[in-house]
N, C-alpha and C positions, 0 to 999 in steps of 0.2 A: 229290456236288456240295457238300453242307454240309461235308464233310471237307476238300475242296480250298479252300473259302472260309475255313475256320478256319485253314488253313496260311498263306493269303495275308494274313490279318488282321494289320495292323501291330502290334496290341496283344498278339498271341499268337504271332507267328511265331518260329520257331527260326532263328538267323543262318545255320546250315548249309543249312536248307531254303530260306531266302530267297535264298541265293546261287544256287540252282538255277534260279530264275526271273528273276534279275537280268539285265537286258539283253534280255529277251524280252518278248513281248506280255503285258500284265497277265492274271492269272488270270481277271479279270472278263470279258475277251473270250471265253475258253473257256466260262465258266459261262453267259453270255448266249447264246452260240451253241448250247450244249446245250439251254437253255430253248426257244430257237426251234425246234430239231429236234423236241423233244417236243410243242411246241405245234402243229407241222405235222402230226404223227401224230394229235394230238387232233382237229384240224380234219378230217383225212381220214376218220377213223372215227367222227366225231360222238359222241365219249365225253368224259367229264370226267377224262381221264387225269391232267392236271396239276392242275386246280383242286381235285380231291378228294384229292390226295396230301398227307398230313400234312407240314407243314414247307415246302411249296412257296411259299405266300404269304409266310411269314416270310422265306425267303431272297430272294424277289423284292423284298420291302420293303427288306431290307438293301442289295441291289445298287442299288436306286433311290436310296436316300439317299446312297450313296457315289459313284455314277457319275452319277446324274441330277440331284442337287441341290447338287453341289459347284461353286460359282461359279468356282473356279480352273480347272475342267476344261471349263467351258461353251464357251469360245472356242478350244479346242484343235483342230487339224486333224482328229484322229481321235477326237473326242468321242463318248462312249457315251451321252450324255444322252438322246437321242431313243430309242435302242434300249432303254435301262433303263426308261424310262417306259412304252413300249409293252408291254414284257414284264410289268411290274407290272400294267398295266390288264388284259391278257388273262388273266393268272393269277388276278387278283381276280375277274373275271367281271362281267357286267352287273348281276347282283343278288346281291351278296355275302351269304353266310350269316353267322350269328353266329360260327361257328368260324373263317371266313376273316378276319373283322374282329378276332377275338382274336389271330390270327397277325400282323396288321398292328401291333398293340400290342407283341407279343413281338419282332418284328423291329426296331421303332423303339427299344424299350427296350434291346435288345442293342447298339445303336449309341451309347448314352449315356443322356441324360436321358429321362424319361417322354415318351410321345408328345404329351401335351397341352402340354408345355413346348418340345418340339423341332421337330416337324414344321410346325406353323402358322407359326412364325417363319422356318423354312427355305424354305417355299413362298413366303412373301411376298418374301423376299430374292431368291429365284430369279426370280420373275415381274418384280420391279422391275429386276433386273440385265438381264434379257432385253430389256425395253422400253427401258431407258436406253442400252444399248450396241448397239442395232440387231440383236438376236437374232431368231430365227425366231418370228413371231407364232403359228404353228401349235403350237409347244411350249407357249406359255402356254395356248392353247385346250385342249390335251390335259391339262394340269395341272388346269384348272378342271373338265374332264370327269371326271377322277379324284375330285375333290371331290364332284361330283354323285353318283357311285356310292357314296361312303362316307357320304353324308348322306341317301340316299333310302330307307334301311331303315324298315320299318313298326314296328320294335321299338326300344326305347331301348337304346343301346350307347355305351360310353365313346368310341369312335371318332367317332361323330356329334357328341358334346359337344366332343371335342378340336378338330374341324375347323370349329367355329364360334366357338372361343375366340380370345383374344389379338387381338381387333379384326379377325378375318378377314372378317366380313360387311361392315363399312363399307369395308374394303380393296378387296374385289371390286367393290362399288358404285362407289367412286371410280376404280378401274382402268377400268371400262367408261366412266365419265364422261370420263376423260382421253382415251380413244380417240375418243370422240364430239367432244371439243373440238378435236382435231387432224386427224382423218381423215374423219368422215362427210360434211362439205360437199364432199368429193371422191369421195363414194360413186359407184361405177359398177359395171357388170357385172364390171369387172376387179378391183375391190376387194372386192366382195361375198363371194367364196369365202373371204377371210381374215377379214373382220370379222364377218359374220353368225354363223358358228359360235361365236365368242367371246361375242357377245351372247346367243345362244341358250343355251349351257351356263352362262354366268354368271347369266342370269335364272333357270334351273332351280335352281342352287345357292342363290341368295338366297331363293327361295320355299321350298326344302327347310329352310333354317335357321329359318324361322318356327315350325316344329313340332319342332325339335330338343330342346326342353325344355318344361316346363309354364309357364314364364314367357313373357311377350310382349316381353322386353327386346330380343331380336334383331330383332323386327319394328320396334320403335321406333328402334333403332340404324340399320337399313337406310333407313328413311324419312327420319330426320334427316340421313343421309349423302347423300341425293339419289336414293333408289330411284324415286320417282315422276317426278322430272325425267329420269332415265334412260329410263323407259318412254315418256315423251312425246318425248324427243329421238330415240329409236330407232324411233318410230312410222313414220318415213319408210322404214325398212328392212323393215318387215313385208311389203309387197308382193313383195319379192324373195326372201322365204323360200318353201320348199315349202308346199303347202297343209297338209300334216300338221304342220310346224313352226309355221306361223302359227296354226293352231287350238290347238296345244299351249301356245303362249305366252299366248294369250287365256284358255285354260282354267286355266293356272297363276295368272293374275292374279285371275280371278273366284273360283277355288276355294280359293286360298291366302290372299289378303289380305282380300277383301271380308267373308267370314264373321267375321273378327276385328275388324270395326268395331263390335262390341257392347262392346269393352273401351275404356274412356275413354282410357288412354294411347295406344292405336293411333289412335283417333278424333282426339284432340288433335294428334298428330304429323301425321296426314294433313291436317288443317285448316291447320296451319302450312305444310306443303309446298305446298298449293294456293295460299296467299297468295304464296309465293315464285315459283311458276310464273306467277301473274297479274302480278307485278311485273316479271318478266323477259320476258314474252311481248310479241310485236309485235302488229300489228293482226290477224294471222291466227290462227285458232282452232287449238288443239292437234289433231293428227291430220288436218289439212286435206289432206295429201298421202298419207295412210295409207288403209287399207281401211275400208269402211263398217262392218264388224263391229268393228274396233278403235275407231272413233270412237263407235259406239253403246255399247260397253263403257265407255269413258272417261266419257261423259255420265252413264251410270247410276251409276258410282262417285262422280262429283262431286256428283250430286243426292243420293245416299245420305249422303255426308259432310256436306254443307251442312244437310240436313234434321235429321240426328241431332245435329249439333253445336249447333244452335239448341235442340233438346230438352234436351241435356245442360246447357246454361247455365240454362234454366228449372228443370230437375229439381234440379240442385245448389243453386241459390239457394233454392228452395222448401224443400228438406229440411234445408239447413244453417241457414237463417234463420227460416223460418215454423214448421217442424216439426223442430227439432233432436232428436237422439237422446235427450236428457235428458227430453223430453216425450212420447216414444213408449213403447209397451208391447211386450213380447215374451212368448212362450208357454213355459210349463214343459212339458217332455217327459213328465212323469208325470201330473200332474193336468190339464194342458191349460188352465190358467187364465193370464190375462195379468197380467204384472207389469212395473214399470219395469225398464229394461235393466240398471241398476246393481245390482239385487238378485239377478239370475240368475248362477249359477256353472256353468261348463261342466265336463263330465267330464274329469278330468285325463288319463285314458288315451287316449281316442279323440278328444276334442274335438268330437264330432258331436252331442252332446245337452247340454241345459242344464236346471237345476233351480232351483226357487224356494227350496228348503230342504233341509237334511240329511235330513229325514224322507222327502221325495219321492225324493231320490237313493237312499236305502237301500231304499225299497219298489220302485223301478224296477229296482234291482240284484238284489234277492232274489226278488221275486214276479213281475216282469213281463219277465224274460228278458234283461235287459241284461248280466248276468254272462256269458251264453253268447255274446251278440252283440258285446260290446265288442271282443274280440280280433279277430274277423273284420272288424269295421268299420275297424280300424286298417290293415289290409292290403288292403281292397277298393277298387280304383281307381274302381269304378262308383258308389260311395257318396260323395257329395261334399257337404261343408258349404260354406257361403259363405266361411268363414274360410280353409279349406284350398284351396278352388278359386280364390280371387281374391286371396289374400294376396301373390302374387308378380307382380301385374299391372304393376308399374312404379312409379316414383317420382313421377309427375305426378298421381297420384290415390290417395286412401286406399282400402283394401279396402272400407270401407263405401260410399264414393262410387261405386266400381265396381259393386257389387251393386245399389245403389239405382238406378243408371242402367239396368242391365239390366232390372230389374223395371218401371221407368217406361216404358222403351222397349217392352217386351212389352205392357203395358197400353195405351199410346198407339196402337200399330200394330194391336192387336186391335180397338180401338175404331173404327179406320178401316175395318175389315172386318166391322163388326157385322152389317150386312145379309146378307152372304155367310155368316157363321157361323150366324146364326139360320136361314137357308134350309137350310144343311147339316145342322143339328141336326134340323130337321123332316123332312128327307129320310132321313137315316141312323138317327135315333133317334126315330121317331114316337111311341113309347109311353113316352118318358122326359120327365118334367117339365123345363122349362128350368132350374129351380133345381138340378137334379141333373146338369146337363151341364157338363163341364170343357172347357178350351181348351188345346191344345198349340201352342206357338210354336217352330218349329224354325229356329234361327239357324246351324245347322251346314251349311247350303247357301245358295246364292244363285241366284235371289231366295228369301227366307225363305218358309216355308209355314206355313199355319194349319189345324188340324184340331180336331174336337170328339170327346169321348169321354164315355161314361156313367160316372158316379161310383157304383160299386156300393155303396160304404159308405153313401151318402146314400139310395139306393133301398132298401137293407135296413132302414135306420133308419125310413124312411117307412112301409114295410110293417109294422114292429114297432109303430109309433105307431098305425096303423090297427087293430091288435089290442089296443090299450089299454096297451101297454108304453111308458111315457113316457121312459125313459132306457135305451137299448140301446147298450151299449159293446161294440164288436166288436174282439177282439184276435186274430182268426184270420188276418189278412192278413200276408204275409211282411214281415219287418222292412225298413224303408226303401223298401218298394214304393210305387208311386203311390197305391194304396189305403190303405196305412198312414199316409202323410202326409195323405191326404185325410180320414181318420178324425180325425186330430188337428185339422185345420182345422174340421171339422164340429162337434167338441166345444168348440172354443174360441169360435167366433163363427158363429152360424147363417147369416149372410148372406154368407159367404165363398165365392166361386167359385174353384175350384182352377185355377191356371195351371201347366202343366208346360212349363218352358222348356228347350230343348235347345241346348247350345252345344258348340263344338269347340275343342280345344287339345291340345298335347303330342304326344309320339312316337306315330306310327300315326294321327294326326289323329282320335283317339278322340272319340266323342260322350259328353257328360256331361249329366245331367238334374238340375234342381233344381225344386222345387215351391213356389209362393207362393200366398197368398190375395188375391184382389182383391174388395173389398167391393162387393156389389150390381152386379156387372158387367152382368147382363142387364137392369138397370133403366136404360133409356136416358136418361131425364131426369136421374137422379142422376149418371150418368157424364158427361153433357154439362156439368153444372155443375162437375165435378172435372177435366175434361180440360185439358191444357196447350196451349191453342189459341195458337199462335205467330204466326198471320197475321190472325186475325179478332178477335172479342170475347173477352177473357180470361175464364177460368172463375173459380170462387170462390177457388181457391188463389192465382191470380195477382192477383186483386183484393185479397186479404189482404196480399200482398207490396207492392202499390202503396200501400195504405193505410199499411203500416208504414213504407215508405220516405218517404212524404210527411209523416209525423209527426216525422221526425228533424230 
């Protein structure tokens, strides 16, 4: 099949060989027919006869580009557009392997420019042409379904990056919006089979794009393009979906978008979108004609955005005006003493540790094992520094503002659950002093969860102190483990309660952890004075801000 394809290829064809097929059906008809025959055999015998054959995905990709994405062939009476796309989808499979995705790139590159430069623009042109000239909407739905397959991988792959590039995410959002503007008010049982699949697969693709890279730029792009407006507008269609499709759409919304509301750029974009929706809405509430599940999910989302956005304004103002970075101290990774931010220097190789002096850096390198750990830290995706984790969060907030908000959010929401956390600690850790109990806040799921854990490093230090050992330094914990970070917190400030914050982002929706210290968290009176109370009496920090503003 590849041999015949190469003969037919205009760029490589021999004039004598080309004359043999001139006036006859294109060789593509033969090749697609052979593909269908083999796929029929594969279906009959439940084997991966085609999908596991080396070169099959590559050839199917080339045929799809030539016959399925060529606008000049789209309206021809004997167009192979639909057949080429269906063959590509079936050969690719529901869950493409890395090897299959590699062949997509090979096939696209064989047709000209690299996949990231060629296919996204071809797909957009094809879908736009189909809609503008009255083509079959089912063809657009199938293209979007192919996008879903190529972006649903749990591992990072250039294909996933390619198919969310060149404005593809905003394009799909606006495409669904344009359909809603012209057709949904005529929605009926007659229209549903055409429109609902396009919305369903488009929604899947958009949510997949949120985790195509470590950045949240695609999330912000989608929201700014009208993703939330699309969700609200198509709420009326949710009752006409199957129960499985309906629940999957709501799961995508809660599992893909809401956990990302810990990132300031996503939170700010969501708040702007809610304002747009309020300005455009009539007297009827969103989802008034949708399902109760959808309405409940939307109300939870709105409540979360409004609450966290208020907190973000207070948090950013407090930290930028009252407690600017220049007035705060950070800890040296060797001696664990606190110093002004400007005096600390990060390790040039890994960027995950900082030192107050050259002497501390040398000692940590030679005597405390950083020489061995430095290289592994550079390639360990589970070890995350604030800088590396949050540096690509978007242009609407600085990395420091992003991490500050996450820390303040964890502190604020844990304080709301103080009674439950104390009860949990007494139940699960009855023999552990409250000062030795840490808090885990998991923002990788929705609703977020709160747990407690025993700080082994504090327990060991307390036991050593009872034996008369005044300074027990434990270096036996695995590097960058929770205990390792906890030991550093214990040695830096005695009243720090360790918070382990879990967040999610990037390919595979991986969970990442970072630890911070919250001063005197278990001291209720102290925390009440410091909390950012947005609805009642302001705490000490807000009072400081009010005093500062009134003096201007």
